[in-house]
BALOBA-1460 file (C-alpha; in Angstrom, 3 decimals):
// residues 94
<rec num="1" residu="k" x="40.665" y="115.576" z="150.875"/>
<rec num="2" residu="t" x="40.669" y="112.012" z="150.746"/>
<rec num="3" residu="e" x="38.645" y="111.480" z="147.466"/>
<rec num="4" residu="g" x="38.564" y="113.243" z="144.396"/>
<rec num="5" residu="l" x="41.901" y="113.697" z="143.869"/>
<rec num="6" residu="a" x="43.915" y="113.422" z="140.653"/>
<rec num="7" residu="g" x="45.766" y="110.310" z="139.951"/>
<rec num="8" residu="i" x="46.121" y="106.676" z="141.217"/>
<rec num="9" residu="r" x="45.370" y="106.350" z="145.420"/>
<rec num="10" residu="m" x="48.004" y="104.258" z="146.869"/>
<rec num="11" residu="t" x="45.690" y="101.745" z="147.923"/>
<rec num="12" residu="d" x="45.326" y="100.300" z="144.316"/>
<rec num="13" residu="l" x="49.240" y="100.101" z="143.876"/>
<rec num="14" residu="s" x="50.317" y="96.523" z="145.098"/>
<rec num="15" residu="s" x="52.719" y="96.956" z="147.815"/>
<rec num="16" residu="d" x="55.915" y="96.628" z="145.582"/>
<rec num="17" residu="q" x="54.672" y="99.600" z="143.912"/>
<rec num="18" residu="k" x="53.928" y="101.408" z="147.357"/>
<rec num="19" residu="d" x="57.352" y="100.338" z="148.394"/>
<rec num="20" residu="h" x="58.884" y="101.984" z="145.208"/>
<rec num="21" residu="v" x="56.785" y="105.127" z="146.081"/>
<rec num="22" residu="r" x="58.245" y="105.181" z="149.700"/>
<rec num="23" residu="k" x="61.745" y="105.316" z="148.414"/>
<rec num="24" residu="v" x="61.152" y="108.223" z="145.912"/>
<rec num="25" residu="m" x="59.566" y="109.910" z="148.728"/>
<rec num="26" residu="r" x="62.706" y="109.583" z="151.300"/>
<rec num="27" residu="d" x="64.792" y="110.507" z="148.469"/>
<rec num="28" residu="m" x="63.204" y="113.435" z="148.149"/>
<rec num="29" residu="v" x="63.633" y="114.410" z="151.307"/>
<rec num="30" residu="k" x="67.344" y="113.700" z="151.309"/>
<rec num="31" residu="p" x="68.302" y="117.080" z="151.163"/>
<rec num="32" residu="f" x="66.851" y="118.287" z="154.327"/>
<rec num="33" residu="r" x="68.396" y="117.427" z="157.885"/>
<rec num="34" residu="k" x="67.519" y="114.192" z="159.478"/>
<rec num="35" residu="e" x="65.385" y="114.852" z="161.729"/>
<rec num="36" residu="d" x="63.211" y="117.072" z="159.288"/>
<rec num="37" residu="r" x="62.956" y="113.840" z="157.216"/>
<rec num="38" residu="d" x="62.202" y="111.637" z="159.386"/>
<rec num="39" residu="e" x="59.543" y="114.006" z="160.938"/>
<rec num="40" residu="s" x="57.822" y="114.616" z="157.639"/>
<rec num="41" residu="l" x="57.589" y="111.122" z="156.861"/>
<rec num="42" residu="k" x="55.973" y="110.310" z="160.277"/>
<rec num="43" residu="l" x="53.611" y="113.129" z="159.156"/>
<rec num="44" residu="i" x="52.817" y="111.660" z="155.681"/>
<rec num="45" residu="d" x="52.196" y="108.246" z="157.804"/>
<rec num="46" residu="k" x="50.183" y="109.616" z="160.617"/>
<rec num="47" residu="s" x="47.814" y="111.376" z="157.931"/>
<rec num="48" residu="g" x="47.311" y="108.197" z="156.310"/>
<rec num="49" residu="f" x="49.658" y="106.941" z="153.117"/>
<rec num="50" residu="d" x="46.625" y="105.423" z="151.785"/>
<rec num="51" residu="n" x="45.126" y="108.411" z="150.742"/>
<rec num="52" residu="l" x="47.967" y="109.807" z="148.955"/>
<rec num="53" residu="h" x="47.280" y="110.093" z="145.616"/>
<rec num="54" residu="l" x="50.159" y="109.785" z="142.612"/>
<rec num="55" residu="s" x="49.409" y="111.635" z="139.153"/>
<rec num="56" residu="f" x="51.951" y="111.712" z="136.256"/>
<rec num="57" residu="y" x="51.382" y="114.624" z="133.640"/>
<rec num="58" residu="k" x="51.563" y="113.104" z="130.143"/>
<rec num="59" residu="d" x="51.669" y="116.416" z="128.165"/>
<rec num="60" residu="e" x="54.771" y="117.726" z="130.572"/>
<rec num="61" residu="n" x="56.949" y="114.744" z="128.953"/>
<rec num="62" residu="m" x="59.867" y="116.648" z="128.024"/>
<rec num="63" residu="g" x="61.664" y="115.074" z="124.659"/>
<rec num="64" residu="k" x="58.879" y="113.206" z="124.108"/>
<rec num="65" residu="d" x="60.775" y="109.951" z="125.175"/>
<rec num="66" residu="e" x="58.143" y="108.440" z="127.791"/>
<rec num="67" residu="i" x="59.723" y="109.149" z="130.822"/>
<rec num="68" residu="w" x="57.469" y="111.088" z="132.843"/>
<rec num="69" residu="d" x="59.475" y="113.996" z="133.825"/>
<rec num="70" residu="v" x="56.606" y="115.731" z="136.182"/>
<rec num="71" residu="f" x="54.585" y="114.034" z="139.133"/>
<rec num="72" residu="q" x="52.532" y="115.063" z="142.040"/>
<rec num="73" residu="i" x="51.900" y="113.036" z="145.095"/>
<rec num="74" residu="e" x="48.862" y="114.778" z="146.792"/>
<rec num="75" residu="g" x="47.003" y="113.576" z="150.045"/>
<rec num="76" residu="p" x="44.830" y="115.229" z="152.959"/>
<rec num="77" residu="n" x="47.910" y="117.285" z="154.297"/>
<rec num="78" residu="m" x="50.425" y="117.357" z="152.066"/>
<rec num="79" residu="i" x="51.271" y="118.204" z="148.343"/>
<rec num="80" residu="w" x="54.333" y="117.164" z="146.606"/>
<rec num="81" residu="y" x="55.217" y="118.172" z="142.864"/>
<rec num="82" residu="f" x="58.278" y="117.255" z="140.684"/>
<rec num="83" residu="r" x="59.850" y="118.406" z="137.889"/>
<rec num="84" residu="g" x="63.075" y="116.479" z="136.165"/>
<rec num="85" residu="k" x="63.669" y="118.201" z="133.223"/>
<rec num="86" residu="p" x="65.459" y="120.478" z="132.296"/>
<rec num="87" residu="h" x="66.733" y="120.554" z="135.864"/>
<rec num="88" residu="v" x="64.906" y="119.389" z="139.153"/>
<rec num="89" residu="h" x="62.535" y="121.721" z="140.459"/>
<rec num="90" residu="t" x="60.542" y="119.777" z="143.590"/>
<rec num="91" residu="k" x="57.637" y="121.786" z="145.993"/>
<rec num="92" residu="d" x="56.645" y="119.601" z="148.889"/>
<rec num="93" residu="h" x="54.291" y="121.308" z="151.387"/>
<rec num="94" residu="v" x="53.438" y="118.628" z="154.558"/>
């Protein structure tokens, strides 16, 4: 789906905000082999980066410090779920 997903759509972000999302995505795939990282990010671009939606889950704000500990990036052909506390869990499907 490109419409009706939770969160803010990438097209609603400024260019510097989009750049930051891309940086976070590159960081999330760093543990993988370079060829797999490159292929994953290429497939995301091919499917339409602007069709991705970014959601933060306020009810998952651990420690009530207003640092968003849980977020999800979802699009037509992928979903990434990230939880940063008490330790990192990420589920990536591209």
